[in-house]
N, C-alpha and C positions, 0 to 999 in steps of 0.2 A: 361207331362213334367216330366223328371227325377229329383230326389233330388240331391243336391250337395253332393259329398263325402267329407271326412275329408281333403283330400289333396287340393281339390278345395277351400274349406272353409278357410284353412290355407293360401293359396295364396292370397285370397281376403283380409283377415285381414292384411297380411303383405303389400299388395299393398296399402291399405288405410292408414296404418301407414307411409309408404314411401311418400304418398301424403300429409302428415302433419295432418291427422285426429287425434284427441285426443281419448283416450280409451273410454270416455263417448260417443263421437260422433259415434264411431264404434259400441259400445254396443247398443245404441239407434237405429242405422241403422239396425242392425241384428234383433232387436225386431220388428222394422217396417216391415221388409221383412216377418218375421214369422207371426206376428199378424195382420198387416194391420192397426193398431191403429194410428190415425193421430197425437197423442201426441208424437210419436217417429219419425215422418217423418222429414228428414233432412231439415234444413233451409238454405236459400241462404246466403252466407257470403258476407259482404260488403267489397269492395276493400279498401286496405290501412289501415285496422284495425287489 
């Protein structure tokens, strides 16, 4: 599998921002992708909150 280049990474971050993710959620997600550590794994958001 090839690594993402900077342009792809930028588009992913911009897409997550557009989807309403906070900067902390984005950073934690990127840490989870790179490290695989469960503490950074995204949590399911509850509807209506």
